[in-house]
matplotlib code that plots the C-alpha trace (Angstrom):
import matplotlib.pyplot as plt

x = [0.2, 1.4, 2.6, 0.2, -3.0, -2.0, -1.5, -4.9, -6.4, -4.6, -5.7, -9.6, -9.1, -7.9, -10.9, -12.2, -15.8, -18.4, -19.1, -22.7, -24.0, -25.9, -28.1, -29.0, -29.9, -31.9, -33.7, -34.3, -35.4, -37.8, -39.0, -39.6, -41.5, -43.7, -44.4, -44.9, -47.4, -49.5, -49.4, -50.8, -53.4, -54.4, -54.8, -56.7, -59.1, -59.8, -60.2, -62.6, -64.4, -65.0, -65.7, -68.3, -69.9, -69.9, -71.8, -74.3, -74.6, -75.4, -77.4, -79.8, -79.8, -80.8, -83.8, -84.8, -84.8, -86.7, -89.3, -89.7, -90.1, -92.1, -94.5, -94.4, -95.5, -98.0, -99.7, -99.6, -101.5, -104.0, -104.9, -105.9, -107.5, -111.4, -113.8, -113.9, -110.1, -109.8, -111.9, -109.8, -106.5, -108.3, -109.4, -105.4, -104.1, -106.4, -105.5, -102.1, -102.5, -104.0, -101.1, -98.5, -100.0, -99.5, -95.9, -95.4, -96.8, -94.1, -91.2, -88.4, -87.7, -91.4, -91.6, -88.8, -90.6, -93.6, -92.3, -89.1, -88.8, -86.0, -86.3, -82.7, -80.8, -81.0, -84.5, -85.3, -89.0, -89.9, -93.6, -94.1, -91.2, -88.5, -84.6, -81.8, -79.1, -75.4, -73.4, -73.6, -75.6, -74.3, -75.9, -76.1, -78.6, -79.0, -81.0, -81.8, -84.0, -81.4, -79.4, -82.2, -83.5, -79.8, -78.6, -81.6, -81.3, -78.0, -78.8, -81.6, -79.6, -76.1, -73.2, -74.8, -74.0, -70.7, -70.5, -72.9, -72.5, -74.9, -74.8, -76.7, -76.7, -74.1, -74.7, -77.1, -74.4, -74.5, -78.1, -77.3, -76.4, -80.1, -81.6, -79.7, -81.8, -80.1, -76.3, -74.7, -73.2, -69.9, -68.3, -70.6, -69.8, -71.4, -69.3, -71.1, -70.6, -72.0, -71.9, -73.5, -73.1, -76.0, -78.5, -76.3, -73.9, -70.2, -67.0, -67.5, -70.7, -68.6, -66.1, -68.1, -70.3, -67.3, -66.5, -69.7, -69.5, -66.0, -67.5, -70.4, -68.4, -66.8, -70.1, -70.8, -73.8, -74.4, -74.4, -77.4, -77.2, -79.8, -80.2, -82.3, -83.9, -85.7, -86.6, -84.2, -81.5, -80.6, -77.6, -76.4, -76.9, -74.7, -71.9, -71.2, -69.1, -65.5, -65.1, -67.2, -67.2, -70.2, -70.1, -70.7, -73.7, -75.2, -75.0, -76.9, -79.7, -79.8, -80.2, -83.0, -84.6, -84.3, -85.8, -89.1, -88.3, -90.9, -89.4, -89.8, -87.4, -85.1, -84.7, -84.4, -81.1, -80.2, -80.3, -78.1, -75.6, -74.9, -73.3, -75.6, -79.2, -81.6, -80.6, -76.5, -75.8, -78.0, -76.0, -72.8, -73.9, -75.2, -75.2, -75.7, -79.6, -80.5, -83.4, -84.6, -86.5, -88.4, -89.6, -91.5, -92.1, -93.8, -97.4, -98.5, -94.8, -94.1, -91.3, -89.3, -88.8, -88.2, -84.8, -83.9, -84.3, -80.5, -81.9, -84.7, -83.9, -84.7, -86.4, -86.3, -82.6, -82.1, -84.7, -81.9, -80.5, -83.9, -84.9, -82.0, -82.8, -86.1, -85.3, -82.4, -79.5, -77.7, -75.8, -74.5, -73.0, -69.5, -68.0, -67.7, -71.3, -72.4, -70.5, -71.9, -75.5, -75.2, -73.7, -76.3, -76.7, -75.8, -78.8, -79.2, -81.6, -80.5, -80.2, -81.0, -84.1, -87.9, -90.0, -91.2, -88.0, -87.6, -84.5, -84.7, -82.7, -84.1, -87.1, -88.5, -90.6, -92.3, -92.2, -93.2, -95.5, -98.3, -101.4, -99.6, -99.5, -103.3, -104.0, -102.0, -104.0, -107.2, -106.8, -106.1, -109.1, -111.2, -109.7, -110.8, -114.4, -113.9, -115.5, -112.4, -112.8, -109.5, -110.0, -106.8, -103.4, -101.9, -102.9, -101.2, -101.7, -101.2, -101.8, -104.8, -106.3, -106.0, -107.5, -110.6, -111.3, -111.0, -113.2, -115.7, -115.3, -116.0, -119.1, -120.7, -120.0, -121.9, -124.7, -125.1, -125.6, -128.2, -130.0, -129.7, -128.0, -128.0, -125.0, -125.4, -125.2, -122.1, -120.5, -121.5, -119.7, -116.4, -115.8, -113.8, -111.8, -108.1, -107.4, -110.2, -111.6, -114.1, -115.5, -118.7, -117.9, -116.1, -119.2, -121.1, -118.3, -118.1, -121.4, -122.1, -125.4, -126.4, -126.6, -122.6, -121.7, -120.3, -118.7, -117.9, -116.0, -112.3, -111.2, -107.7, -105.5, -102.2, -99.7, -97.4, -98.5, -96.6, -93.6, -93.2, -89.9, -89.6, -85.9, -86.7, -89.4, -90.7, -93.1, -94.3, -97.0, -99.0, -99.0, -100.5, -102.7, -104.3, -104.4, -106.1, -108.6, -109.6, -110.7, -112.6, -114.3, -115.5, -116.8, -118.6, -120.5, -121.6, -122.8, -124.6, -125.6, -126.3, -122.3, -122.3, -123.6, -120.7, -117.0, -114.5, -110.8, -107.7, -104.5, -101.9, -98.5, -95.0, -94.2, -90.5, -91.4, -90.2, -92.7, -90.8, -87.8, -89.5, -89.0, -92.4, -94.2, -97.2, -100.4, -103.9, -106.6, -110.5, -112.9, -112.1, -108.5, -107.7, -110.7, -110.0, -106.7, -108.8, -111.3, -109.0, -106.7, -110.2, -111.2, -107.7, -107.4, -110.9, -109.8, -106.7, -108.3, -111.0, -107.9, -105.8, -108.4, -109.1, -105.6, -105.1, -108.4, -107.0, -103.2, -104.9, -107.0, -105.0, -101.5, -100.2, -102.9, -102.7, -106.0, -103.9, -101.1, -103.3, -104.7, -101.4, -100.1, -103.4, -102.8, -99.4, -100.0, -102.9, -100.5, -97.9, -100.4, -101.8, -98.3, -97.8, -100.9, -100.4, -97.0, -99.1, -102.0, -102.7, -103.0, -98.9, -97.6, -99.0, -97.6, -94.2, -94.3, -93.9, -97.0, -94.9, -94.4, -98.3, -98.8, -96.0, -97.6, -101.3, -102.6, -99.6, -98.1, -100.7, -101.8, -98.4, -97.6, -94.7, -93.5, -90.1, -87.7, -86.1, -84.7, -87.9, -86.9, -88.6, -86.3, -89.4, -90.6, -93.4, -95.0, -97.5, -100.4, -103.7, -106.9, -109.9, -112.3, -115.9, -117.7, -121.6, -122.8, -123.9, -127.0, -129.2, -127.9, -127.0, -123.1, -123.9, -122.8, -119.2, -119.0, -118.6, -114.9, -115.3, -115.8, -117.3, -120.8, -124.7, -124.3, -121.3, -123.7, -125.1, -128.9, -129.9, -131.8, -131.3, -127.7, -126.3, -123.0, -123.4, -126.6, -127.6, -126.0, -126.5, -125.2, -122.5, -121.1, -120.8, -119.5, -117.8, -119.0, -119.8, -121.4, -118.5, -121.2, -118.6, -115.2, -114.1, -111.8, -110.6, -107.3, -104.5, -101.1, -98.1]
y = [0.0, 3.4, 5.6, 8.6, 6.4, 4.9, 8.4, 9.4, 6.2, 6.9, 10.6, 9.2, 6.8, 9.6, 11.9, 13.1, 12.3, 15.0, 16.6, 16.9, 20.3, 18.9, 21.7, 21.7, 17.7, 18.6, 21.1, 18.7, 15.9, 18.2, 19.2, 15.7, 14.7, 17.8, 16.6, 13.1, 14.2, 16.2, 13.0, 11.1, 13.8, 13.9, 10.1, 9.9, 12.6, 10.6, 7.5, 9.2, 10.7, 7.3, 5.3, 8.3, 8.0, 4.3, 4.3, 6.8, 4.3, 1.7, 3.7, 4.7, 1.0, -0.1, 2.5, 1.3, -2.4, -1.4, 0.5, -2.4, -4.9, -2.5, -2.5, -6.5, -6.6, -4.2, -6.3, -9.4, -7.3, -6.2, -9.4, -10.4, -7.2, -7.0, -5.5, -2.3, -1.9, -2.8, 0.1, 2.4, 1.3, 2.0, 5.5, 6.1, 5.1, 7.4, 10.2, 9.5, 9.5, 12.6, 14.4, 12.7, 14.2, 17.6, 16.8, 15.6, 18.7, 20.8, 18.3, 20.6, 17.8, 18.2, 22.1, 22.4, 20.2, 22.2, 26.1, 25.9, 25.2, 25.3, 24.9, 23.3, 26.3, 29.7, 30.2, 29.5, 30.6, 30.7, 31.6, 32.8, 35.0, 34.4, 34.9, 34.6, 32.4, 32.8, 30.7, 33.1, 31.8, 31.4, 29.8, 30.1, 28.1, 27.7, 24.9, 21.1, 21.6, 23.3, 20.5, 18.8, 22.0, 23.1, 19.7, 19.5, 23.0, 22.4, 19.1, 21.3, 23.9, 22.4, 24.5, 27.7, 27.3, 28.9, 28.1, 27.1, 27.0, 24.8, 25.6, 22.8, 21.7, 18.8, 15.2, 16.5, 15.8, 11.9, 11.1, 12.2, 8.3, 7.4, 9.7, 9.3, 11.8, 13.9, 13.1, 16.1, 15.5, 14.2, 17.3, 19.5, 23.0, 23.2, 23.5, 21.9, 22.8, 21.6, 24.1, 24.6, 22.7, 21.2, 23.4, 26.6, 28.6, 27.9, 29.6, 26.8, 29.2, 32.6, 31.3, 29.9, 33.1, 35.4, 33.3, 34.0, 37.6, 37.8, 35.5, 37.8, 41.2, 39.8, 39.4, 41.9, 43.0, 40.4, 37.7, 36.3, 35.0, 32.6, 32.5, 29.3, 29.9, 27.1, 26.9, 26.6, 28.7, 30.8, 29.0, 28.6, 32.0, 33.8, 35.8, 39.0, 41.5, 41.2, 43.5, 41.1, 37.4, 34.6, 34.3, 38.1, 38.0, 34.9, 36.4, 39.3, 37.3, 35.0, 38.0, 39.3, 35.8, 35.7, 39.1, 37.7, 39.7, 39.4, 37.0, 40.3, 42.2, 39.5, 39.3, 43.0, 42.9, 39.4, 41.1, 44.3, 42.2, 40.3, 41.2, 38.7, 39.2, 42.2, 42.7, 42.7, 39.8, 41.4, 44.6, 42.5, 41.1, 44.2, 44.7, 41.4, 40.3, 38.2, 35.6, 34.3, 31.0, 30.7, 27.3, 29.1, 27.2, 30.4, 30.8, 34.3, 35.6, 38.0, 36.9, 39.9, 38.8, 35.0, 34.0, 37.0, 38.4, 38.3, 39.6, 42.0, 45.2, 45.7, 49.1, 48.3, 47.8, 51.2, 50.5, 47.5, 50.0, 51.3, 47.6, 46.5, 50.1, 48.7, 45.8, 47.6, 45.6, 48.0, 49.8, 46.2, 45.3, 45.7, 48.9, 46.6, 45.7, 49.3, 50.5, 48.0, 48.6, 52.3, 52.1, 53.9, 54.2, 57.6, 59.8, 59.8, 58.5, 54.6, 54.0, 50.1, 50.6, 51.7, 54.0, 51.3, 50.5, 47.1, 46.4, 47.0, 44.4, 41.5, 39.2, 36.8, 33.8, 32.0, 28.4, 26.5, 27.0, 25.8, 26.8, 24.5, 21.6, 22.1, 22.3, 19.0, 17.4, 18.6, 16.7, 13.6, 13.8, 14.3, 10.9, 9.2, 10.4, 13.1, 16.8, 19.1, 22.5, 24.7, 26.6, 28.5, 27.9, 30.3, 29.0, 30.4, 30.3, 28.2, 24.5, 24.5, 27.4, 26.1, 22.7, 24.5, 26.3, 23.1, 21.1, 24.3, 24.6, 21.1, 20.7, 24.0, 22.3, 19.4, 21.7, 23.2, 20.3, 18.7, 22.1, 23.0, 26.4, 29.1, 30.6, 33.8, 31.8, 30.2, 33.3, 35.3, 32.1, 32.1, 36.0, 36.9, 33.8, 34.3, 30.8, 30.2, 33.8, 33.5, 36.2, 36.2, 35.4, 32.4, 31.0, 31.1, 29.3, 26.5, 26.3, 22.3, 20.7, 16.7, 17.0, 18.2, 16.0, 12.8, 10.4, 12.9, 16.1, 16.8, 20.1, 21.2, 23.7, 24.4, 26.9, 26.5, 26.6, 28.6, 26.3, 25.0, 24.3, 20.7, 20.0, 18.2, 16.2, 14.0, 15.4, 17.9, 20.6, 18.3, 15.5, 17.7, 19.0, 15.6, 14.8, 18.0, 17.8, 14.2, 15.9, 18.9, 16.8, 14.5, 17.4, 18.7, 15.5, 15.6, 19.0, 18.2, 14.4, 14.6, 15.1, 11.0, 10.2, 11.3, 9.7, 12.9, 12.4, 14.8, 14.3, 16.5, 16.7, 18.5, 18.4, 17.6, 14.4, 15.3, 17.0, 18.5, 16.6, 13.4, 10.7, 11.2, 13.5, 13.6, 12.0, 11.0, 12.0, 11.2, 11.4, 8.0, 8.7, 10.9, 10.1, 6.4, 6.2, 7.8, 5.3, 2.3, 3.7, 3.3, -0.1, -1.3, 0.3, -1.2, -4.9, -4.5, -3.9, -6.8, -9.4, -8.2, -9.2, -12.2, -13.3, -12.4, -14.6, -17.5, -17.1, -17.6, -20.4, -22.2, -21.0, -23.5, -24.0, -23.4, -21.1, -19.0, -18.7, -17.7, -14.9, -13.7, -13.5, -11.7, -9.2, -8.4, -7.9, -5.7, -3.7, -3.2, -2.1, 0.5, 1.8, 2.3, 4.1, 6.2, 7.3, 8.5, 10.0, 12.8, 15.7, 14.7, 14.2, 17.3, 19.0, 17.9, 17.9, 14.0, 13.2, 10.8, 8.7, 8.1, 7.6, 4.8, 2.9, 3.0, 0.8, -0.4, 2.6, 3.0, 6.5, 7.8, 9.5, 8.5, 10.1, 10.0, 7.2, 5.3, 8.4, 10.4, 13.1, 14.1, 16.9, 18.8, 21.4, 24.1, 24.2, 21.6, 20.1, 19.6, 17.3, 17.0, 13.9, 14.1, 11.1, 10.4, 6.6, 5.1, 3.2, 3.3, 0.0, 0.1, -0.9, -4.7, -6.3, -5.3, -5.8, -9.6, -9.7, -9.5, -13.1, -13.5, -15.0, -13.6, -12.0, -9.8, -8.6, -4.9, -5.1, -2.1, -2.9, 0.4, 0.8, 2.5, 1.4, -2.3, -3.7, -7.4, -10.3, -13.7, -15.8, -17.7, -14.1, -12.1, -8.8, -7.8, -4.2, -0.8, 1.2, 2.5, 3.0, 2.4, 3.4, 4.1, 1.3, 0.1, 1.5, -1.0, -0.7, -2.4]
z = [0.0, -1.4, 1.9, 0.7, 1.2, 4.3, 5.8, 4.4, 6.2, 9.7, 9.6, 9.1, 12.1, 14.3, 13.5, 16.6, 17.7, 17.3, 20.4, 21.6, 23.1, 26.2, 26.5, 22.9, 23.1, 26.3, 24.3, 21.5, 24.0, 25.6, 22.0, 21.1, 24.6, 24.1, 20.6, 21.9, 24.9, 22.4, 20.1, 23.0, 24.2, 20.6, 20.4, 24.0, 22.4, 19.6, 21.4, 24.0, 21.3, 19.3, 22.6, 23.6, 20.0, 20.3, 23.6, 22.5, 19.4, 21.6, 23.4, 20.8, 19.6, 23.0, 23.1, 19.8, 20.8, 24.2, 22.2, 19.6, 22.7, 24.2, 21.0, 20.7, 24.7, 24.1, 21.1, 23.4, 25.8, 23.4, 22.4, 26.1, 26.5, 26.9, 24.1, 26.2, 26.5, 22.9, 21.9, 24.1, 22.3, 19.2, 20.6, 21.7, 18.3, 16.3, 18.6, 18.3, 14.2, 14.4, 16.5, 14.2, 11.2, 13.1, 13.6, 10.1, 8.6, 9.9, 9.7, 8.2, 5.3, 4.5, 4.8, 2.4, 0.0, 0.3, 0.9, -1.1, -4.8, -7.2, -10.9, -11.4, -12.7, -10.8, -9.9, -6.2, -5.0, -1.4, -0.6, -4.2, -4.2, -6.6, -6.3, -8.7, -7.7, -9.3, -7.0, -4.4, -1.6, 2.1, 4.7, 8.6, 10.5, 14.8, 16.4, 15.9, 13.2, 11.0, 10.8, 8.6, 7.1, 6.2, 4.8, 2.7, 1.5, 0.5, -1.6, -3.3, -4.8, -5.0, -6.1, -6.0, -2.2, -1.5, 2.4, 5.1, 8.9, 11.0, 14.7, 17.0, 20.6, 21.4, 20.4, 17.7, 14.8, 15.9, 15.4, 11.6, 11.6, 12.6, 9.7, 6.4, 4.7, 7.2, 6.0, 3.9, 0.6, 0.3, -0.7, 1.7, 2.1, 5.4, 8.6, 11.4, 15.0, 18.5, 21.2, 24.7, 27.9, 29.6, 28.0, 28.8, 26.4, 26.6, 25.0, 21.8, 21.3, 21.6, 19.6, 16.5, 16.9, 16.1, 13.3, 11.6, 12.4, 10.5, 7.7, 7.4, 7.3, 3.8, 2.0, -1.0, -2.7, -5.1, -2.3, -0.6, 3.0, 4.3, 8.1, 9.3, 12.7, 15.1, 18.5, 21.7, 20.5, 23.4, 24.1, 20.7, 19.8, 22.7, 21.6, 23.8, 22.9, 23.4, 26.8, 28.3, 29.4, 28.8, 32.6, 32.8, 30.6, 32.0, 35.6, 34.5, 33.1, 36.3, 38.4, 36.4, 36.3, 40.2, 40.5, 38.7, 35.3, 32.6, 29.7, 27.2, 29.9, 29.9, 26.4, 25.8, 28.3, 26.5, 23.0, 24.2, 25.5, 22.3, 19.1, 16.7, 18.5, 17.9, 14.2, 14.6, 12.4, 9.6, 10.0, 9.5, 6.6, 4.9, 1.8, 1.0, 0.4, 3.7, 3.9, 7.1, 7.5, 10.6, 12.4, 15.4, 18.6, 20.2, 19.9, 19.0, 19.1, 16.3, 14.2, 14.8, 18.5, 17.5, 18.7, 19.8, 16.3, 14.9, 11.4, 12.7, 13.8, 17.6, 18.4, 22.4, 23.0, 24.7, 27.5, 28.8, 31.3, 32.4, 32.9, 35.4, 37.3, 37.8, 39.2, 41.4, 39.3, 37.3, 40.3, 41.0, 37.5, 36.6, 34.3, 31.3, 31.7, 32.0, 28.9, 26.9, 27.9, 27.5, 24.0, 21.7, 17.9, 16.5, 16.3, 12.1, 9.8, 9.3, 5.6, 6.1, 7.6, 5.9, 7.5, 10.0, 11.3, 9.2, 7.5, 3.9, 2.5, 4.9, 4.0, 6.8, 5.8, 8.8, 7.3, 10.2, 12.9, 14.9, 12.7, 9.9, 12.4, 13.3, 9.3, 9.3, 12.1, 10.8, 7.5, 9.5, 11.8, 8.7, 6.9, 10.4, 9.8, 12.7, 12.3, 13.5, 14.6, 14.7, 17.9, 19.2, 17.8, 20.5, 23.9, 26.8, 30.4, 33.6, 33.0, 35.4, 33.8, 30.4, 31.5, 32.9, 29.9, 27.5, 29.8, 29.6, 26.2, 25.1, 27.5, 25.6, 22.4, 23.6, 25.2, 21.9, 20.0, 22.4, 21.8, 25.4, 24.8, 21.8, 20.1, 22.2, 25.2, 24.0, 23.0, 26.4, 28.2, 26.1, 25.2, 28.2, 28.2, 28.5, 27.1, 24.6, 23.3, 20.8, 18.7, 17.7, 14.0, 15.3, 17.4, 14.6, 12.3, 14.9, 16.5, 16.0, 14.8, 14.8, 10.9, 11.0, 13.8, 11.5, 13.6, 16.4, 17.0, 17.1, 19.0, 17.5, 20.0, 20.1, 22.2, 24.9, 28.6, 30.8, 32.0, 35.5, 37.3, 36.5, 37.2, 40.4, 39.3, 36.4, 33.9, 31.8, 31.1, 28.5, 31.1, 33.9, 31.4, 30.6, 34.5, 35.3, 32.2, 33.5, 36.9, 35.2, 32.9, 35.9, 37.7, 34.6, 34.0, 37.5, 36.7, 33.5, 33.4, 29.9, 29.2, 30.3, 27.0, 25.3, 24.9, 25.7, 25.6, 25.6, 24.1, 24.8, 23.5, 22.7, 18.9, 20.0, 21.5, 25.0, 27.6, 30.1, 31.3, 30.8, 27.9, 26.4, 24.2, 26.4, 27.8, 27.3, 29.8, 30.3, 33.1, 34.8, 35.1, 37.8, 39.9, 38.8, 41.0, 44.1, 43.7, 43.4, 46.4, 48.2, 47.1, 47.6, 51.2, 52.0, 50.7, 52.6, 55.9, 55.3, 54.2, 57.3, 59.9, 58.0, 58.2, 61.6, 62.5, 60.5, 62.1, 65.6, 64.4, 61.7, 61.8, 59.5, 57.1, 53.3, 53.7, 56.1, 54.0, 51.2, 53.2, 54.2, 50.5, 49.7, 52.1, 51.4, 47.8, 48.7, 51.3, 48.4, 45.7, 48.4, 48.7, 45.4, 45.1, 47.6, 46.0, 42.6, 44.0, 41.3, 43.9, 45.4, 41.6, 40.5, 43.5, 42.8, 39.0, 39.2, 37.0, 34.5, 37.9, 38.1, 34.2, 34.1, 36.9, 35.8, 32.8, 31.6, 30.6, 27.7, 28.8, 27.8, 24.1, 22.6, 19.6, 17.4, 17.6, 20.8, 21.8, 22.1, 19.6, 16.6, 15.9, 14.9, 17.6, 16.9, 20.4, 22.2, 20.0, 21.9, 20.9, 22.0, 21.1, 21.3, 20.4, 21.3, 22.2, 19.2, 20.6, 23.5, 25.3, 29.0, 28.3, 29.5, 26.4, 27.1, 31.0, 30.8, 29.9, 26.2, 25.1, 21.7, 22.3, 22.1, 25.3, 24.1, 21.1, 21.5, 22.3, 20.7, 17.4, 16.1, 16.3, 13.4, 14.1, 15.3, 13.9, 15.5, 13.9, 13.8, 16.8, 14.2, 13.3, 16.7, 17.0, 20.4, 21.0, 19.4, 21.6, 23.8, 26.9, 29.4, 28.1, 31.9, 32.8, 35.9, 37.0, 36.8, 38.8, 37.5]

ax = plt.figure().add_subplot(projection="3d")
ax.plot(x, y, z, "-o")
ax.set_aspect("equal")
plt.show()
């Protein structure tokens, strides 16, 4: 080997090892550890999210399975029921069909097909008004219903939608998997955001609100902004100015509520402490054209006030400080909050407003409401042979007051058809009612006659009773209304015996599928429901006292006999039933707002109304719907044909030769019953 190459090799061997800077290595290691930590956090977060979604999915499946099992069990029970009980099941089915038709009428997907039309090219028609689309549409929506309407709207107009935002309560997006029609396009341009925690606004609400504000600031004159609003958006549409926090705003509103402030006063202050509500969203979107689509859940509410009116000019915002002073709250507020409250608009002519103070670049459409739902119920009632009478779509007041007025109205209609009162007397009785106010014209329109009776009357109402505090109980206003009505109608039948010739039922339900904080939509009510619980308690108490005396006597005389053991068992069973009844007495459950517990424990839960999927949600909310079904007995028998347990033999056939519904048939073709003479079942305790 040449000496020169050997020398180079030695040089390579003697090359010094690279010196590692300990401080730099520590920094590098620290960065790697932090990156690994962030990676692990992201992985854990994804795992937690997937696990949570899996559990939620399983809950939905279990709920659906439970519902299917419950329906199968009900079918088996129905087969064993007496003719009278089977007729009651038929009444429930018919009334449920009517209320489901009302809910379907205002379902977001149905509304889209009926109220919004697109020619497939560039013309969009909303309630007869045409708009030209040129790939210039933007969309923002708040509320559960918005997720259905927004997704369907994108599919309708296609690529004309440039960008969309849908803000919904938490756990809403997951439920899209249960409704394939809700799923967005694969290349959707909609951003979905879940906000709010336990029904209260959170920082996510504010974050997404400010992003929307910045986005709207960039809209141009040729752009069109669609704003979709549905009920229950207070926690979603919460975006205070940067100078105050969400907590500051919530504290002010909570103090107002604790001071018994009215809803209108609270909303004025809420709007003032927002950069979205009270028309601010529309101002940010100007000069773009703004089109607002509203699914209203507030009866009688003007559309300008709905959901805080983000696209309607608020003319009362300046009243916020005086409202807080009136309730002696203003002086306790922080300076930052006071600055926001005292901020005033410049005293100049606003170029964005018409003379009536409405925005001149905003169109507002109420595409779903209670009157629409009542129209759907009326159509379903007609198909069942019932004459529908559409009364009040904006019922409000306490549940107790509404129940009394409903019973009064139903009794007046029956007395009218029987010729016991005149139109004038009916008008005089109802003209001062706060719940069911009737004009002379309306009385003339609805005044019934036997010729127009059909198979019966179906009174249709809607609205929203004053909300009570159901947090500590289990129930809702619709269940309470049905129970109260059962007592009010019972008292009416005692006052006017002729009312006993009619079968009168009420069904009250929430279009959302959830009544109060319970898992059901509402409940049925009839004259023997509430009073029947008291009657059953007396019967059981009497039987228990007799059984107790008998068992004690037998224990003294024959302590080990079979008869004694049976007597003791009967006594024990009666005591258990008596204890159950004492807990669900109507006066007790009404006082504690725990009506659902009573309904669950009587008549196998059949008196409860369930809508929607296994979760109970319908994802449609326009308020509450109420039906009163009035049917006259169709024959003159005494009801004995259905008292014997429903065996299909000659004794079960109606004895009235002139019965129009159930004429007498040969013995070899018996028909169980028809007359409904005794639709007052004994209350069964689970």
